[in-house]
N, C-alpha and C positions, 0 to 999 in steps of 0.2 A: 659237410653240409654248411652252406652259408648261413650266417646269422640273420634272422628276420629283421626287416627294417623297423626301427622304432616308430610307433604311431602315437599320436596324441590322444588324450582322454578329454571327452567333452561332457560336461554336466550342464543341464539347462535349469536355471534359477527362475522358478515361477512365482510371480507376485501379482495376484489378482488381475488387473487390467494391463499390467506391464510395469517396467521399472521407471520410466519417466514419470515424474511427479504429476504431470498434466495428462497422463495417458487416458485417464477416465473421461476426459473431455474430448478425446480424439474421435473422429468419425468412424474409425475402424476398430473400436473396442466395445465391450459389452458390460458396462458397470452394473447393469441390472441383474447380471448373472453371477456375481461373485459369491453367492451362497448356493448356486445350482451345481450339483455334483456332475451333471451331464456336461457342463461347460469345461470343468477340469478334466473329465475323462477324455473329452475330445482333444484337449491340449496334450495330455499324456500319450495318447495314441499317435498324434503327429510326431512327438519326440521319439517314440519307439520306432515308428516307421523310418525315421531318419538315422536310427542306430546310435542315438546318444547312450553313453554309459549309464547315465542316471538323471533323475530330476530331483530338485531340491526345493523344499518349502521353508521359508523363514518363519519366525514367529515372535511375537512380543506379548507381554503380559499386562499391557496397559494401553488405553486409547490415547492417541496424540491429543494434546491440548488444542490443536488446530484442526480438529476433525471437520470443520466447516468446509475446508478446501482440499481435503485429502481422502484417498481411497484405500489406505493401507490398513484395512481391517478384514476379518474373514474367518474361515473355518479353522478348527483346531487340527493340527497336523496328523495325529494318530488316526483320527476318524477319517480324514480325507485320504490319507495314504492307503488305508485299508480298502476303501472304495476303489481307489485307482489300481490296487493289486488285482482286483477282480476282473478288470478289463484289459490288462496287459500281461505279458508273459516273460519279458526279458529285461526291461529297463529297471535300473536300480531306483529305490524310493528312499530319499533322505529327508528326515524331519529334524527340525530344531527343537531342542528341549533344554531348559535351563537347569543347571546344577544348584543354583542359588535358591530357587523357589519350588523345589520338588524333593521327594524322598527317593533314595536309591531303589528300594524294593518296588515301588510303583513303576519307575522308569525301566528297570530291568525286566519286569514282567511284561510291560507293554511292548518293548522292543523285541523281546523273544516271541511274543504273539505275532507281531508284524512280520518277523522273519519266517515264522511258520506259515502264516497266511499267504505270503508272497513266494514261498518256496526258495528262500535264500536271497532276497533282494533288498533287505533293510540296511539303512545307514543312519547314524546318529550324528547330527551337527551339534557338538557340545558347546554351549555358551554359558557364560557366568552372569549374563544380563548386564545392561549398561545404563539403566534408567532409574532414577529415584522414584519416578511415578509408579514403577512396578512394586517397589517396597511397600507402598501404601495400600496395595491390594492384598497384602499377605501379613497383615497385623504388625507391620514394622514401621517405625517412625523414620528410619534412615536406611539408605542403601549401604550394604556391607562394603567396607573399604576394598580397593582394587586387589591388593596382595592377599587379603583374607579370602576374597572370593575364589582366587586360584588355589589357596590351601584347601578350602572346602571342596573345590572341584576335583582335586587329586584324590582326596579321601573318598569322595562320591564315586569316582571311577574305580578305585580299588574295590569298593563294595559291590558295584554292579558287575564287574568282571568276575568276582568271586561267586556271586549269585548265579551268573550264567554257567559257571563251572561246577556248581553244586550238584548238577546231574552229569554223570558220564554218558557218553554216546550209547553205551550198551546197557544202560540202567533199565530200560523197559524190556520186560520178559514176555508178558502177555501170553502166559501158558494157561489156557483154559482148563486143561486136564488136571494139572497140579494145583490150580488156584493161585498161581504166582503172577501177580501183575508187574512188579518191579523188584529188582535186586537192591535191597535196602543198603547193602554195603557200598553201592555206587551212587547213592543219593545222600549228600552230606550236609550237615549244619556247617555254616562258615564261622559262626561265633566271633564276629567282628566287634571289637571294642576300640574306638578311636576318640579323637578329640571332639568330633562332632556327631558321629553316628555310632549306634549300638544295634547291631543286626544279627539275629541268630541264623535265619535261613532254615532249610534250603528254599530255593525258589519253588513256586507251585506250578511249574510248567517245565517239561523236559527240555534238554539242550536243543537249540534251534539248528537249522541246516548249516548256517555259516559259523556256528559256535558263538561268535559275537557279531552284532551288526558292524559294518564298516564304521570306524571311528573317525569322524571329521571334526575339524576345529577351524575357527574363523578369526581368532585374535592374532594380531601382529605386534603387540607390545612385547617388551622383554619377557614378561611373565608368560604371555601367550606363545611366543616362539619356543620357550623352554618346555612348556606344557606340550606343545605339538611334537617336539623332538622326542619326548618321553613316551607319549601315548598315541598321537594321531596317525592315521593311515592316509588321510588326505587333508589338505588345508586350503580353504578359500581365503584369498588375500586380495587386497586392493593395492595396485601399483600403477603409477601414472606414466612411467618411462621404462624403456628396456634396461637402462643402467640401474634404476632402482629395483627392477624385477630381478636382475642378475645378482645384485647385492643381497637381496632378501633370500633368493634361492640358495646361494652359496652359504649364507649365514645359517639358515635353518638346517640344510643338509649336513653341514659340518658338525652340528650338535648331536647328531644321531649316534655317533660312535660311542660316546660316553655311556649310552644306554644299551650298548650291545646290538645296535640296529644298523642296517645297511641303507644307503640312499634310496634303493628301489622300494623300500618299505613305506615310503611317504611320498605321495603324489601332491605336487604343488600346482594349484589351479587359480591363477589370477582372474579377476572378473573383467569382462568386456561387454559393454553395451553397444552393439553394432546397429547403426542406422544405415540401411542398405538402399542404394539406388542403382538403376540400370546405368546411370552415368554419375560422375562425381557431383555435378551441379544438382542433379535430382536428389541425391543423398543430403547435400547441404540444405536444399530447400525443405526437405522433410524435417531436418533438425531445427531449422528456423521456425517452421510451422509449429512444432511441439513446444519450443521455448516461448513462442508468442502466446501459447495457451496457459502458461504458468501464472500463478497469482503470487506476487511478491511477498504478501503477508505469510503465505504458507512456507515459502523457502526461507524467509527470515526467521521464522519460528524454529524450523529444523536446524538452521545454521547457528542460531543463538544457543540452542541446547547443545549442539556439537562442540561449540567453542567456549561454552560456559561464560558468555558475555551477552548482554542485551544489545542487539544491533539496531533496534527499531528507531533509536534517536539519531542514527548516523545517516548521512545522505547516501542514497543508492549508487550514485555515480562517483562517490568518493572511495578512498582506500579503506581497508580494514583498520580499526583502531588498534592500539597496543593490546596484545592478547595476554591472558594469564600464562603462567609458566606451566610446563607439562606436569610438574609435581602437584599442581593444584587440581588436576583433572581426575575425577573419580569415576568417570564413565569410560568411553572408548578412547584410550590414550593414543593408540596407533592412528586412528582416524583423525583425531585432533591434529596430530603432527603432520599427517599427509595433507590436510586441507590448508594448514598454516604454510607449509612449504610450497604448495601449489599456488596460493595467492601471491606469495613473495616472488617465486621463480618467474611467473608469467605476468607479474605486475598488474593483477586483476583488481578492478573495482568490485564493490560488494555486488552490484548487479551482474557483472561478468562472472564472478564466482558462483552466484546463484545459478546462472545458466550452465556453467561447467559441471555443477553438481546435480542438476535437475535429472539427468538421465541415469546416474549410477551412484549418487550419494558418496562419491569419492572413488568409485571404480572407474576405469578408463572408458570414456565414450569415444567412439570413432565412427565418423560418417564417411562412407565411400562405396565404391563398386564391390561386387563379390570378389573380384580378383584382388583389389586393394586390401580388402579385409583378410582374405586368405594369405596375402603376402605378409601382413602384420602378424597373423597367428604363426605362420611358418617361421618368421624371423625370431620371434620370442622363443618358440619351441626349440629351434635348432641352435640357438646361441645362448643357452643356459639361463633362460628367463622363466621357463615353465615346463611342466609335464603335460600340459593341456590347459583347458580354460573353463571358467564358470561363465557360461553364455547367459546374458541378461537382456532378453528382448525388450526394447523400449515400449512396445505396445503388444497386446495379445488379443486374439491368437495370430493376427497377420504377421507380426514381427518374427514369430517363430517359424511360420510357414515360409517366409522369405528366406530365412537363414537355411532352413531345411532344403528348399528347392534351388537356391542359388549358390550358397557358400559351401555346404557340405559336398555337393558333387565336385566342386573345384578341389577341395581337400582330398577327396577320394581319387581324383584324377592324378594328383601329385603323390599318391601312395601314403598320405599322412593320416588317413582315417579309414576305419573298417568299412567294408561293404556289406558284411553280414555279421551277426553275433556268433562268436565261437563258443560261448558258454551260456549258462542260465542264471548264474549268481552274480551279485555285484562284485564280490571278491574276484570271481573269474574275469569279469570285464576289466578290472583294475590290475590284474596280475598279482593279487595279494594271496598269501597262504592262509589257510584256516588255522586259527589259534589252537595250540595244544592246550588240553585241559590241565590246569595247574595241580589238580588233585589226583589225576589218573596215574596209575603206575606205568601204563604203556599207552600214552595218548596217541591218537591217530592224526597225522598231518594231512596235507593235500589241499588243493584249491577248491 
């Protein structure tokens, strides 16, 4: 029997009115509906009809200082994803939760609940948080140092996985006649005592359909790549060129062996913000229209925070000033480096850089026809740059509808993407095995 053709994985990254920072001003968006569950349910159903592997919600724990010109606020992920689970049947549901400003027991319980509610479609985008503004909302004067955040994240994940394993799959007996609800020998205290956490357990919810939610990670710093190699099953990353994507792909995959893992156990999904036109000139006009809606003050605020330097006193049509060293950055180190490299490589002015970042905040923005976009995705996928993509529509819902109606059929025609779901769990969509229970004497595997 011939080996099945490798197909790419597609996640849709949903952000309120879309990923372009001016999307809320666009005529085809609905900013008045960003707290209306029916709006998000409609988007989720569009994505499921297109056979996306999953949808993903980002999250932050602070309001931007420049809220006057921005729309990146909204509903809490667990609440929203639970509501989306009720109106979908197949698509994976990935939510962002910080390990810096939460407790493992809370997170383990909520993700186990979401996995039960969705019948095995939950995923956790593990972040360590990157903003000092978040610290001030959690009784802290300073944001935890970068390496310390990853040390905490590792212990946090050790505790959550232990809690998910604190119930074996066969622990529930539910024998009415004998009065036995559960086999107590298969429900265990974890008795974790570490540098940061002390947790007895067990979790107060039985083991979920997937065992664990799919573990997703989005950091691309050295600490982030090592964390992903040890724990992650999918990684969202920002890469601007195929060469950079190939280097990142090879680097991260090569780290897996030291943790006893194979390359197939981690899916690498670069972000792509596709601006789609029936012709190339139409796509470029759409991009220009969006960029003309931007407010420089908003972009400058975002970029200043990203680069840890106040850019308001520099001319928009001049170059970036000398930037801090990477070692001075206590936020998102990989994004800082990507933006600094992008500005230097393409000789961008501050205004030019603002426009390049407006659609994806460092993720690649590409304006073109459906065939040109499919060509780009195919090239990266077939030449060692990705296992699929994190699709970031510039505006919603129309940008997702355009991708679903114009690009996905082209990918399907090339045999690069599914035409029907073959499974019902997110692990099944991604070809990932169900984790063995670390405490069980004879754990059950399978997808």
